[in-house]
Structure formats: structure tokens, C-alpha cells
Jmol script that loads the backbone (N, CA, C; Angstrom):
load data "model"
ATOM      1  N   MET A   1       0.855  -1.170   0.000  1.00  0.00           N
ATOM      2  CA  MET A   1       0.000   0.000   0.000  1.00  0.00           C
ATOM      3  C   MET A   1       0.905   1.238   0.000  1.00  0.00           C
ATOM      4  N   PRO A   2       0.539   2.259  -0.784  1.00  0.00           N
ATOM      5  CA  PRO A   2       1.321   3.506  -0.764  1.00  0.00           C
ATOM      6  C   PRO A   2       1.309   4.118   0.628  1.00  0.00           C
ATOM      7  N   GLU A   3       2.326   4.892   0.899  1.00  0.00           N
ATOM      8  CA  GLU A   3       2.425   5.524   2.212  1.00  0.00           C
ATOM      9  C   GLU A   3       2.431   7.036   2.075  1.00  0.00           C
ATOM     10  N   ILE A   4       2.047   7.694   3.146  1.00  0.00           N
ATOM     11  CA  ILE A   4       2.158   9.139   3.244  1.00  0.00           C
ATOM     12  C   ILE A   4       3.257   9.393   4.262  1.00  0.00           C
ATOM     13  N   THR A   5       4.264  10.153   3.860  1.00  0.00           N
ATOM     14  CA  THR A   5       5.388  10.406   4.749  1.00  0.00           C
ATOM     15  C   THR A   5       4.982  11.356   5.867  1.00  0.00           C
ATOM     16  N   ARG A   6       5.729  11.319   6.936  1.00  0.00           N
ATOM     17  CA  ARG A   6       5.432  12.186   8.088  1.00  0.00           C
ATOM     18  C   ARG A   6       5.458  13.673   7.694  1.00  0.00           C
ATOM     19  N   PRO A   7       6.454  14.134   6.924  1.00  0.00           N
ATOM     20  CA  PRO A   7       6.435  15.561   6.539  1.00  0.00           C
ATOM     21  C   PRO A   7       5.174  15.950   5.754  1.00  0.00           C
ATOM     22  N   VAL A   8       4.695  15.080   4.882  1.00  0.00           N
ATOM     23  CA  VAL A   8       3.467  15.360   4.127  1.00  0.00           C
ATOM     24  C   VAL A   8       2.281  15.434   5.081  1.00  0.00           C
ATOM     25  N   LEU A   9       2.212  14.507   6.019  1.00  0.00           N
ATOM     26  CA  LEU A   9       1.111  14.491   6.986  1.00  0.00           C
ATOM     27  C   LEU A   9       1.120  15.757   7.849  1.00  0.00           C
ATOM     28  N   VAL A  10       2.301  16.193   8.281  1.00  0.00           N
ATOM     29  CA  VAL A  10       2.409  17.408   9.093  1.00  0.00           C
ATOM     30  C   VAL A  10       1.925  18.617   8.289  1.00  0.00           C
ATOM     31  N   LYS A  11       2.315  18.704   7.020  1.00  0.00           N
ATOM     32  CA  LYS A  11       1.868  19.819   6.173  1.00  0.00           C
ATOM     33  C   LYS A  11       0.343  19.798   6.005  1.00  0.00           C
ATOM     34  N   LEU A  12      -0.231  18.616   5.848  1.00  0.00           N
ATOM     35  CA  LEU A  12      -1.690  18.505   5.729  1.00  0.00           C
ATOM     36  C   LEU A  12      -2.375  18.955   7.009  1.00  0.00           C
ATOM     37  N   GLU A  13      -1.847  18.506   8.151  1.00  0.00           N
ATOM     38  CA  GLU A  13      -2.457  18.846   9.438  1.00  0.00           C
ATOM     39  C   GLU A  13      -2.426  20.346   9.708  1.00  0.00           C
ATOM     40  N   HIS A  14      -1.387  21.018   9.248  1.00  0.00           N
ATOM     41  CA  HIS A  14      -1.225  22.446   9.525  1.00  0.00           C
ATOM     42  C   HIS A  14      -1.699  23.331   8.383  1.00  0.00           C
ATOM     43  N   GLY A  15      -2.330  22.721   7.380  1.00  0.00           N
ATOM     44  CA  GLY A  15      -2.881  23.501   6.276  1.00  0.00           C
ATOM     45  C   GLY A  15      -1.835  24.130   5.372  1.00  0.00           C
ATOM     46  N   ARG A  16      -0.642  23.560   5.331  1.00  0.00           N
ATOM     47  CA  ARG A  16       0.403  24.115   4.477  1.00  0.00           C
ATOM     48  C   ARG A  16       0.494  23.406   3.127  1.00  0.00           C
ATOM     49  N   ARG A  17      -0.472  22.570   2.846  1.00  0.00           N
ATOM     50  CA  ARG A  17      -0.564  21.886   1.549  1.00  0.00           C
ATOM     51  C   ARG A  17      -1.831  22.352   0.878  1.00  0.00           C
ATOM     52  N   GLU A  18      -1.747  22.809  -0.357  1.00  0.00           N
ATOM     53  CA  GLU A  18      -2.931  23.303  -1.060  1.00  0.00           C
ATOM     54  C   GLU A  18      -3.708  22.194  -1.746  1.00  0.00           C
ATOM     55  N   ALA A  19      -3.068  21.073  -2.027  1.00  0.00           N
ATOM     56  CA  ALA A  19      -3.736  20.000  -2.767  1.00  0.00           C
ATOM     57  C   ALA A  19      -3.362  18.642  -2.179  1.00  0.00           C
ATOM     58  N   VAL A  20      -4.256  17.700  -2.377  1.00  0.00           N
ATOM     59  CA  VAL A  20      -4.042  16.312  -1.985  1.00  0.00           C
ATOM     60  C   VAL A  20      -4.318  15.469  -3.219  1.00  0.00           C
ATOM     61  N   SER A  21      -3.420  14.560  -3.543  1.00  0.00           N
ATOM     62  CA  SER A  21      -3.635  13.712  -4.720  1.00  0.00           C
ATOM     63  C   SER A  21      -4.712  12.676  -4.432  1.00  0.00           C
ATOM     64  N   ALA A  22      -5.248  12.106  -5.480  1.00  0.00           N
ATOM     65  CA  ALA A  22      -6.262  11.053  -5.315  1.00  0.00           C
ATOM     66  C   ALA A  22      -5.677   9.875  -4.550  1.00  0.00           C
ATOM     67  N   ALA A  23      -4.415   9.551  -4.809  1.00  0.00           N
ATOM     68  CA  ALA A  23      -3.769   8.440  -4.100  1.00  0.00           C
ATOM     69  C   ALA A  23      -3.643   8.755  -2.612  1.00  0.00           C
ATOM     70  N   GLU A  24      -3.259   9.991  -2.273  1.00  0.00           N
ATOM     71  CA  GLU A  24      -3.145  10.377  -0.864  1.00  0.00           C
ATOM     72  C   GLU A  24      -4.508  10.348  -0.187  1.00  0.00           C
ATOM     73  N   LEU A  25      -5.535  10.798  -0.887  1.00  0.00           N
ATOM     74  CA  LEU A  25      -6.894  10.758  -0.339  1.00  0.00           C
ATOM     75  C   LEU A  25      -7.294   9.318  -0.025  1.00  0.00           C
ATOM     76  N   ALA A  26      -7.009   8.413  -0.946  1.00  0.00           N
ATOM     77  CA  ALA A  26      -7.346   6.996  -0.737  1.00  0.00           C
ATOM     78  C   ALA A  26      -6.565   6.402   0.435  1.00  0.00           C
ATOM     79  N   VAL A  27      -5.279   6.736   0.552  1.00  0.00           N
ATOM     80  CA  VAL A  27      -4.461   6.218   1.656  1.00  0.00           C
ATOM     81  C   VAL A  27      -4.974   6.746   2.994  1.00  0.00           C
ATOM     82  N   LEU A  28      -5.291   8.042   3.056  1.00  0.00           N
ATOM     83  CA  LEU A  28      -5.833   8.608   4.300  1.00  0.00           C
ATOM     84  C   LEU A  28      -7.156   7.947   4.674  1.00  0.00           C
ATOM     85  N   ALA A  29      -8.020   7.748   3.695  1.00  0.00           N
ATOM     86  CA  ALA A  29      -9.308   7.105   3.964  1.00  0.00           C
ATOM     87  C   ALA A  29      -9.110   5.681   4.476  1.00  0.00           C
ATOM     88  N   ALA A  30      -8.182   4.950   3.856  1.00  0.00           N
ATOM     89  CA  ALA A  30      -7.915   3.578   4.308  1.00  0.00           C
ATOM     90  C   ALA A  30      -7.389   3.576   5.736  1.00  0.00           C
ATOM     91  N   ALA A  31      -6.508   4.513   6.067  1.00  0.00           N
ATOM     92  CA  ALA A  31      -5.959   4.590   7.428  1.00  0.00           C
ATOM     93  C   ALA A  31      -7.037   4.914   8.448  1.00  0.00           C
ATOM     94  N   LEU A  32      -8.016   5.713   8.032  1.00  0.00           N
ATOM     95  CA  LEU A  32      -9.108   6.101   8.936  1.00  0.00           C
ATOM     96  C   LEU A  32     -10.291   5.141   8.887  1.00  0.00           C
ATOM     97  N   ASP A  33     -10.235   4.172   7.983  1.00  0.00           N
ATOM     98  CA  ASP A  33     -11.293   3.176   7.799  1.00  0.00           C
ATOM     99  C   ASP A  33     -12.633   3.826   7.455  1.00  0.00           C
ATOM    100  N   ILE A  34     -12.584   4.781   6.514  1.00  0.00           N
ATOM    101  CA  ILE A  34     -13.799   5.409   6.013  1.00  0.00           C
ATOM    102  C   ILE A  34     -13.715   5.499   4.494  1.00  0.00           C
ATOM    103  N   ALA A  35     -14.811   5.747   3.862  1.00  0.00           N
ATOM    104  CA  ALA A  35     -14.828   5.921   2.416  1.00  0.00           C
ATOM    105  C   ALA A  35     -14.175   7.257   2.061  1.00  0.00           C
ATOM    106  N   PRO A  36     -13.393   7.309   0.979  1.00  0.00           N
ATOM    107  CA  PRO A  36     -12.749   8.566   0.586  1.00  0.00           C
ATOM    108  C   PRO A  36     -13.726   9.725   0.399  1.00  0.00           C
ATOM    109  N   VAL A  37     -14.923   9.433  -0.064  1.00  0.00           N
ATOM    110  CA  VAL A  37     -15.902  10.508  -0.288  1.00  0.00           C
ATOM    111  C   VAL A  37     -16.242  11.237   1.012  1.00  0.00           C
ATOM    112  N   LEU A  38     -16.143  10.553   2.155  1.00  0.00           N
ATOM    113  CA  LEU A  38     -16.453  11.191   3.432  1.00  0.00           C
ATOM    114  C   LEU A  38     -15.377  12.189   3.865  1.00  0.00           C
ATOM    115  N   LEU A  39     -14.174  12.069   3.306  1.00  0.00           N
ATOM    116  CA  LEU A  39     -13.153  13.081   3.565  1.00  0.00           C
ATOM    117  C   LEU A  39     -13.440  14.342   2.758  1.00  0.00           C
ATOM    118  N   LEU A  40     -14.047  14.162   1.605  1.00  0.00           N
ATOM    119  CA  LEU A  40     -14.404  15.302   0.767  1.00  0.00           C
ATOM    120  C   LEU A  40     -15.695  15.950   1.231  1.00  0.00           C
ATOM    121  N   TYR A  41     -16.683  15.122   1.520  1.00  0.00           N
ATOM    122  CA  TYR A  41     -18.022  15.586   1.873  1.00  0.00           C
ATOM    123  C   TYR A  41     -18.452  14.879   3.154  1.00  0.00           C
ATOM    124  N   PRO A  42     -18.191  15.467   4.313  1.00  0.00           N
ATOM    125  CA  PRO A  42     -18.414  14.794   5.597  1.00  0.00           C
ATOM    126  C   PRO A  42     -19.895  14.654   5.977  1.00  0.00           C
ATOM    127  N   VAL A  43     -20.529  13.675   5.377  1.00  0.00           N
ATOM    128  CA  VAL A  43     -21.944  13.409   5.641  1.00  0.00           C
ATOM    129  C   VAL A  43     -22.125  13.086   7.124  1.00  0.00           C
ATOM    130  N   GLY A  44     -23.057  13.760   7.756  1.00  0.00           N
ATOM    131  CA  GLY A  44     -23.369  13.492   9.153  1.00  0.00           C
ATOM    132  C   GLY A  44     -22.535  14.273  10.156  1.00  0.00           C
ATOM    133  N   SER A  45     -21.500  14.977   9.684  1.00  0.00           N
ATOM    134  CA  SER A  45     -20.686  15.720  10.655  1.00  0.00           C
ATOM    135  C   SER A  45     -20.471  17.179  10.264  1.00  0.00           C
ATOM    136  N   ALA A  46     -21.066  17.606   9.168  1.00  0.00           N
ATOM    137  CA  ALA A  46     -20.956  19.011   8.758  1.00  0.00           C
ATOM    138  C   ALA A  46     -22.274  19.445   8.132  1.00  0.00           C
ATOM    139  N   GLY A  47     -22.587  20.700   8.274  1.00  0.00           N
ATOM    140  CA  GLY A  47     -23.819  21.224   7.699  1.00  0.00           C
ATOM    141  C   GLY A  47     -23.704  21.494   6.207  1.00  0.00           C
ATOM    142  N   PHE A  48     -22.512  21.902   5.776  1.00  0.00           N
ATOM    143  CA  PHE A  48     -22.294  22.218   4.377  1.00  0.00           C
ATOM    144  C   PHE A  48     -20.915  21.735   3.950  1.00  0.00           C
ATOM    145  N   ALA A  49     -20.745  21.480   2.667  1.00  0.00           N
ATOM    146  CA  ALA A  49     -19.456  21.087   2.110  1.00  0.00           C
ATOM    147  C   ALA A  49     -19.227  21.861   0.819  1.00  0.00           C
ATOM    148  N   GLU A  50     -17.998  22.246   0.580  1.00  0.00           N
ATOM    149  CA  GLU A  50     -17.661  22.954  -0.657  1.00  0.00           C
ATOM    150  C   GLU A  50     -17.415  21.911  -1.748  1.00  0.00           C
ATOM    151  N   TYR A  51     -18.287  21.867  -2.754  1.00  0.00           N
ATOM    152  CA  TYR A  51     -18.159  20.879  -3.830  1.00  0.00           C
ATOM    153  C   TYR A  51     -17.455  21.450  -5.046  1.00  0.00           C
ATOM    154  N   LEU A  52     -17.451  22.759  -5.200  1.00  0.00           N
ATOM    155  CA  LEU A  52     -16.675  23.494  -6.193  1.00  0.00           C
ATOM    156  C   LEU A  52     -16.160  24.741  -5.484  1.00  0.00           C
ATOM    157  N   PRO A  53     -15.075  25.331  -5.948  1.00  0.00           N
ATOM    158  CA  PRO A  53     -14.588  26.539  -5.276  1.00  0.00           C
ATOM    159  C   PRO A  53     -15.685  27.606  -5.154  1.00  0.00           C
ATOM    160  N   GLY A  54     -15.973  27.972  -3.922  1.00  0.00           N
ATOM    161  CA  GLY A  54     -16.982  28.988  -3.654  1.00  0.00           C
ATOM    162  C   GLY A  54     -18.414  28.491  -3.686  1.00  0.00           C
ATOM    163  N   ARG A  55     -18.644  27.211  -3.952  1.00  0.00           N
ATOM    164  CA  ARG A  55     -20.011  26.655  -3.999  1.00  0.00           C
ATOM    165  C   ARG A  55     -20.169  25.626  -2.888  1.00  0.00           C
ATOM    166  N   THR A  56     -21.219  25.765  -2.091  1.00  0.00           N
ATOM    167  CA  THR A  56     -21.464  24.814  -1.014  1.00  0.00           C
ATOM    168  C   THR A  56     -22.832  24.168  -1.172  1.00  0.00           C
ATOM    169  N   ALA A  57     -22.960  23.007  -0.565  1.00  0.00           N
ATOM    170  CA  ALA A  57     -24.223  22.266  -0.550  1.00  0.00           C
ATOM    171  C   ALA A  57     -24.198  21.355   0.667  1.00  0.00           C
ATOM    172  N   ALA A  58     -25.325  20.738   0.935  1.00  0.00           N
ATOM    173  CA  ALA A  58     -25.357  19.726   1.987  1.00  0.00           C
ATOM    174  C   ALA A  58     -24.374  18.608   1.602  1.00  0.00           C
ATOM    175  N   PRO A  59     -23.616  18.086   2.557  1.00  0.00           N
ATOM    176  CA  PRO A  59     -22.645  17.050   2.229  1.00  0.00           C
ATOM    177  C   PRO A  59     -23.250  15.853   1.489  1.00  0.00           C
ATOM    178  N   TRP A  60     -24.465  15.442   1.874  1.00  0.00           N
ATOM    179  CA  TRP A  60     -25.098  14.313   1.191  1.00  0.00           C
ATOM    180  C   TRP A  60     -25.320  14.637  -0.280  1.00  0.00           C
ATOM    181  N   ASP A  61     -25.805  15.846  -0.582  1.00  0.00           N
ATOM    182  CA  ASP A  61     -26.026  16.236  -1.977  1.00  0.00           C
ATOM    183  C   ASP A  61     -24.713  16.256  -2.752  1.00  0.00           C
ATOM    184  N   ALA A  62     -23.656  16.779  -2.134  1.00  0.00           N
ATOM    185  CA  ALA A  62     -22.351  16.813  -2.797  1.00  0.00           C
ATOM    186  C   ALA A  62     -21.833  15.399  -3.057  1.00  0.00           C
ATOM    187  N   ALA A  63     -22.022  14.503  -2.087  1.00  0.00           N
ATOM    188  CA  ALA A  63     -21.584  13.113  -2.268  1.00  0.00           C
ATOM    189  C   ALA A  63     -22.393  12.428  -3.368  1.00  0.00           C
ATOM    190  N   VAL A  64     -23.682  12.695  -3.416  1.00  0.00           N
ATOM    191  CA  VAL A  64     -24.535  12.117  -4.462  1.00  0.00           C
ATOM    192  C   VAL A  64     -24.099  12.637  -5.829  1.00  0.00           C
ATOM    193  N   TRP A  65     -23.746  13.917  -5.910  1.00  0.00           N
ATOM    194  CA  TRP A  65     -23.261  14.486  -7.171  1.00  0.00           C
ATOM    195  C   TRP A  65     -21.952  13.815  -7.577  1.00  0.00           C
ATOM    196  N   SER A  66     -21.047  13.591  -6.626  1.00  0.00           N
ATOM    197  CA  SER A  66     -19.760  12.978  -6.959  1.00  0.00           C
ATOM    198  C   SER A  66     -19.919  11.535  -7.420  1.00  0.00           C
ATOM    199  N   ALA A  67     -21.020  10.903  -7.045  1.00  0.00           N
ATOM    200  CA  ALA A  67     -21.303   9.527  -7.483  1.00  0.00           C
ATOM    201  C   ALA A  67     -22.099   9.501  -8.781  1.00  0.00           C
ATOM    202  N   ASP A  68     -22.276  10.650  -9.409  1.00  0.00           N
ATOM    203  CA  ASP A  68     -23.005  10.782 -10.673  1.00  0.00           C
ATOM    204  C   ASP A  68     -24.477  10.419 -10.534  1.00  0.00           C
ATOM    205  N   GLU A  69     -25.030  10.660  -9.355  1.00  0.00           N
ATOM    206  CA  GLU A  69     -26.456  10.441  -9.119  1.00  0.00           C
ATOM    207  C   GLU A  69     -27.219  11.764  -9.120  1.00  0.00           C
ATOM    208  N   ALA A  70     -26.515  12.851  -9.423  1.00  0.00           N
ATOM    209  CA  ALA A  70     -27.104  14.178  -9.509  1.00  0.00           C
ATOM    210  C   ALA A  70     -26.323  14.946 -10.567  1.00  0.00           C
ATOM    211  N   PHE A  71     -26.820  16.096 -10.950  1.00  0.00           N
ATOM    212  CA  PHE A  71     -26.124  16.886 -11.957  1.00  0.00           C
ATOM    213  C   PHE A  71     -26.084  18.341 -11.515  1.00  0.00           C
ATOM    214  N   LEU A  72     -25.236  19.106 -12.184  1.00  0.00           N
ATOM    215  CA  LEU A  72     -25.177  20.534 -11.906  1.00  0.00           C
ATOM    216  C   LEU A  72     -26.131  21.245 -12.836  1.00  0.00           C
ATOM    217  N   GLY A  73     -26.978  22.083 -12.266  1.00  0.00           N
ATOM    218  CA  GLY A  73     -27.910  22.862 -13.065  1.00  0.00           C
ATOM    219  C   GLY A  73     -27.187  24.000 -13.769  1.00  0.00           C
ATOM    220  N   PRO A  74     -27.898  24.752 -14.578  1.00  0.00           N
ATOM    221  CA  PRO A  74     -27.294  25.863 -15.320  1.00  0.00           C
ATOM    222  C   PRO A  74     -26.613  26.896 -14.413  1.00  0.00           C
ATOM    223  N   ASP A  75     -27.101  27.022 -13.181  1.00  0.00           N
ATOM    224  CA  ASP A  75     -26.512  27.983 -12.247  1.00  0.00           C
ATOM    225  C   ASP A  75     -25.367  27.380 -11.426  1.00  0.00           C
ATOM    226  N   GLY A  76     -25.020  26.110 -11.686  1.00  0.00           N
ATOM    227  CA  GLY A  76     -23.945  25.447 -10.953  1.00  0.00           C
ATOM    228  C   GLY A  76     -24.383  24.784  -9.673  1.00  0.00           C
ATOM    229  N   ALA A  77     -25.662  24.873  -9.332  1.00  0.00           N
ATOM    230  CA  ALA A  77     -26.179  24.230  -8.121  1.00  0.00           C
ATOM    231  C   ALA A  77     -26.435  22.751  -8.390  1.00  0.00           C
ATOM    232  N   ILE A  78     -26.317  21.944  -7.369  1.00  0.00           N
ATOM    233  CA  ILE A  78     -26.565  20.512  -7.497  1.00  0.00           C
ATOM    234  C   ILE A  78     -28.060  20.261  -7.603  1.00  0.00           C
ATOM    235  N   SER A  79     -28.436  19.494  -8.606  1.00  0.00           N
ATOM    236  CA  SER A  79     -29.830  19.091  -8.797  1.00  0.00           C
ATOM    237  C   SER A  79     -29.889  17.577  -8.730  1.00  0.00           C
ATOM    238  N   LEU A  80     -30.689  17.066  -7.824  1.00  0.00           N
ATOM    239  CA  LEU A  80     -30.811  15.617  -7.714  1.00  0.00           C
ATOM    240  C   LEU A  80     -31.596  15.085  -8.896  1.00  0.00           C
ATOM    241  N   ARG A  81     -31.101  14.041  -9.516  1.00  0.00           N
ATOM    242  CA  ARG A  81     -31.755  13.507 -10.715  1.00  0.00           C
ATOM    243  C   ARG A  81     -33.170  13.053 -10.446  1.00  0.00           C
ATOM    244  N   HIS A  82     -33.415  12.520  -9.244  1.00  0.00           N
ATOM    245  CA  HIS A  82     -34.767  12.027  -8.977  1.00  0.00           C
ATOM    246  C   HIS A  82     -35.767  13.174  -8.851  1.00  0.00           C
ATOM    247  N   ALA A  83     -35.260  14.402  -8.772  1.00  0.00           N
ATOM    248  CA  ALA A  83     -36.157  15.545  -8.636  1.00  0.00           C
ATOM    249  C   ALA A  83     -36.341  16.297  -9.955  1.00  0.00           C
ATOM    250  N   ARG A  84     -35.824  15.767 -11.049  1.00  0.00           N
ATOM    251  CA  ARG A  84     -35.942  16.457 -12.330  1.00  0.00           C
ATOM    252  C   ARG A  84     -37.392  16.529 -12.764  1.00  0.00           C
ATOM    253  N   ALA A  85     -37.852  17.716 -13.042  1.00  0.00           N
ATOM    254  CA  ALA A  85     -39.247  17.914 -13.433  1.00  0.00           C
ATOM    255  C   ALA A  85     -39.518  17.425 -14.847  1.00  0.00           C
ATOM    256  N   ASP A  86     -38.491  17.363 -15.692  1.00  0.00           N
ATOM    257  CA  ASP A  86     -38.715  16.988 -17.086  1.00  0.00           C
ATOM    258  C   ASP A  86     -38.707  15.479 -17.309  1.00  0.00           C
ATOM    259  N   ALA A  87     -38.483  14.695 -16.276  1.00  0.00           N
ATOM    260  CA  ALA A  87     -38.451  13.238 -16.424  1.00  0.00           C
ATOM    261  C   ALA A  87     -39.690  12.629 -15.769  1.00  0.00           C
ATOM    262  N   ALA A  88     -40.276  11.680 -16.466  1.00  0.00           N
ATOM    263  CA  ALA A  88     -41.409  10.948 -15.893  1.00  0.00           C
ATOM    264  C   ALA A  88     -40.898  10.089 -14.739  1.00  0.00           C
ATOM    265  N   PRO A  89     -41.753   9.769 -13.758  1.00  0.00           N
ATOM    266  CA  PRO A  89     -41.298   9.002 -12.597  1.00  0.00           C
ATOM    267  C   PRO A  89     -40.574   7.710 -12.949  1.00  0.00           C
ATOM    268  N   TRP A  90     -40.995   7.008 -13.991  1.00  0.00           N
ATOM    269  CA  TRP A  90     -40.351   5.742 -14.348  1.00  0.00           C
ATOM    270  C   TRP A  90     -39.030   5.971 -15.088  1.00  0.00           C
ATOM    271  N   GLN A  91     -38.731   7.211 -15.490  1.00  0.00           N
ATOM    272  CA  GLN A  91     -37.482   7.517 -16.168  1.00  0.00           C
ATOM    273  C   GLN A  91     -36.419   8.054 -15.215  1.00  0.00           C
ATOM    274  N   ARG A  92     -36.804   8.360 -14.010  1.00  0.00           N
ATOM    275  CA  ARG A  92     -35.865   8.915 -13.046  1.00  0.00           C
ATOM    276  C   ARG A  92     -35.052   7.797 -12.416  1.00  0.00           C
ATOM    277  N   PRO A  93     -33.726   7.857 -12.524  1.00  0.00           N
ATOM    278  CA  PRO A  93     -32.925   6.804 -11.907  1.00  0.00           C
ATOM    279  C   PRO A  93     -32.984   6.916 -10.384  1.00  0.00           C
ATOM    280  N   PRO A  94     -33.061   5.801  -9.690  1.00  0.00           N
ATOM    281  CA  PRO A  94     -33.097   5.860  -8.229  1.00  0.00           C
ATOM    282  C   PRO A  94     -31.727   6.226  -7.676  1.00  0.00           C
ATOM    283  N   LEU A  95     -31.703   6.829  -6.486  1.00  0.00           N
ATOM    284  CA  LEU A  95     -30.436   7.074  -5.816  1.00  0.00           C
ATOM    285  C   LEU A  95     -29.867   5.741  -5.357  1.00  0.00           C
ATOM    286  N   ALA A  96     -28.571   5.643  -5.381  1.00  0.00           N
ATOM    287  CA  ALA A  96     -27.922   4.412  -4.916  1.00  0.00           C
ATOM    288  C   ALA A  96     -28.182   4.245  -3.424  1.00  0.00           C
ATOM    289  N   SER A  97     -28.396   3.012  -3.000  1.00  0.00           N
ATOM    290  CA  SER A  97     -28.582   2.734  -1.581  1.00  0.00           C
ATOM    291  C   SER A  97     -27.230   2.784  -0.881  1.00  0.00           C
ATOM    292  N   PRO A  98     -27.174   3.353   0.314  1.00  0.00           N
ATOM    293  CA  PRO A  98     -25.911   3.380   1.040  1.00  0.00           C
ATOM    294  C   PRO A  98     -25.441   1.964   1.342  1.00  0.00           C
ATOM    295  N   VAL A  99     -24.161   1.737   1.210  1.00  0.00           N
ATOM    296  CA  VAL A  99     -23.570   0.435   1.525  1.00  0.00           C
ATOM    297  C   VAL A  99     -23.081   0.495   2.957  1.00  0.00           C
ATOM    298  N   ARG A 100     -23.495  -0.442   3.731  1.00  0.00           N
ATOM    299  CA  ARG A 100     -23.072  -0.478   5.131  1.00  0.00           C
ATOM    300  C   ARG A 100     -22.214  -1.719   5.348  1.00  0.00           C
ATOM    301  N   ARG A 101     -21.080  -1.492   5.977  1.00  0.00           N
ATOM    302  CA  ARG A 101     -20.209  -2.610   6.283  1.00  0.00           C
ATOM    303  C   ARG A 101     -20.629  -3.224   7.610  1.00  0.00           C
ATOM    304  N   PRO A 102     -20.567  -4.542   7.721  1.00  0.00           N
ATOM    305  CA  PRO A 102     -20.958  -5.184   8.978  1.00  0.00           C
ATOM    306  C   PRO A 102     -20.121  -4.665  10.143  1.00  0.00           C
ATOM    307  N   GLY A 103     -20.786  -4.441  11.271  1.00  0.00           N
ATOM    308  CA  GLY A 103     -20.091  -4.049  12.480  1.00  0.00           C
ATOM    309  C   GLY A 103     -19.770  -2.573  12.587  1.00  0.00           C
ATOM    310  N   ARG A 104     -20.245  -1.774  11.636  1.00  0.00           N
ATOM    311  CA  ARG A 104     -19.984  -0.341  11.697  1.00  0.00           C
ATOM    312  C   ARG A 104     -21.290   0.413  11.687  1.00  0.00           C
ATOM    313  N   GLN A 105     -21.314   1.518  12.393  1.00  0.00           N
ATOM    314  CA  GLN A 105     -22.490   2.377  12.342  1.00  0.00           C
ATOM    315  C   GLN A 105     -22.395   3.235  11.095  1.00  0.00           C
ATOM    316  N   GLY A 106     -23.454   3.307  10.327  1.00  0.00           N
ATOM    317  CA  GLY A 106     -23.452   4.127   9.123  1.00  0.00           C
ATOM    318  C   GLY A 106     -23.561   5.594   9.462  1.00  0.00           C
ATOM    319  N   THR A 107     -22.995   6.427   8.574  1.00  0.00           N
ATOM    320  CA  THR A 107     -23.074   7.862   8.772  1.00  0.00           C
ATOM    321  C   THR A 107     -23.980   8.512   7.750  1.00  0.00           C
ATOM    322  N   GLN A 108     -24.564   7.685   6.875  1.00  0.00           N
ATOM    323  CA  GLN A 108     -25.415   8.229   5.844  1.00  0.00           C
ATOM    324  C   GLN A 108     -26.869   8.158   6.280  1.00  0.00           C
ATOM    325  N   PRO A 109     -27.638   9.160   5.891  1.00  0.00           N
ATOM    326  CA  PRO A 109     -29.048   9.125   6.273  1.00  0.00           C
ATOM    327  C   PRO A 109     -29.800   8.025   5.534  1.00  0.00           C
ATOM    328  N   GLU A 110     -30.856   7.559   6.158  1.00  0.00           N
ATOM    329  CA  GLU A 110     -31.687   6.554   5.522  1.00  0.00           C
ATOM    330  C   GLU A 110     -32.413   7.172   4.341  1.00  0.00           C
ATOM    331  N   LEU A 111     -32.567   6.425   3.284  1.00  0.00           N
ATOM    332  CA  LEU A 111     -33.301   6.925   2.114  1.00  0.00           C
ATOM    333  C   LEU A 111     -34.743   6.542   2.206  1.00  0.00           C
TER     334      LEU A 111
END
end "model"
wireframe off; spacefill off
backbone 0.3
color backbone group
């Protein structure tokens, strides 16, 4: 498994790193035993999450957008696909069900 060096971790902790690679995000998530998306969009522990620079939404909505279960409207706001007015109910794709690992409490709201 890839590693994150101590100097990199210290820079992350003190906010002296402007970016985190996808590999570093995955390694941090594995070390914390959580899904990487929860590091980006902390469902259940924050009221809002920044999904684009200067744009915020509920963490659940941002996570759903990152899973391609929602889209960005013309104004850049997240629109849930199941709420699209132009789609008939049978044409609207359902939201993915949260996956829960045995022995862990889920942090995602019930659908």
C-alpha cells in the first residue's frame, strides 16, 4: 500500500498543503477506515461542504453528485436527478442505496 510520509502528513495537518492527490486521499481514507468521499463531503458531521470553489451544498447532496447520481444545473447548483421535473417518474434513476459494512455504524441518512 502507498504511504504518506510524516512531513506530508504534518503539512496537511497544519494547512500548508494546497492539494491532496487522489492516491493520498485513498491512503488517508484507508488509514481512517472510512470511504474517501467522506473526507471530501463529511456526511453526518458538517452542515455544508464545498463541492466546487466557492459553492457549497449539503454534504449528502455533494456526495450524491460525486457519485453521478445528480447533476449541476445551469446555475452550478446541485440538482438531484430524482427531482428532475422533465423526467417521468419511471425515467428517473433511483439514488444508490448506502452500503453499510458489517459491524460499523453508518453515517449516511436513511433513504
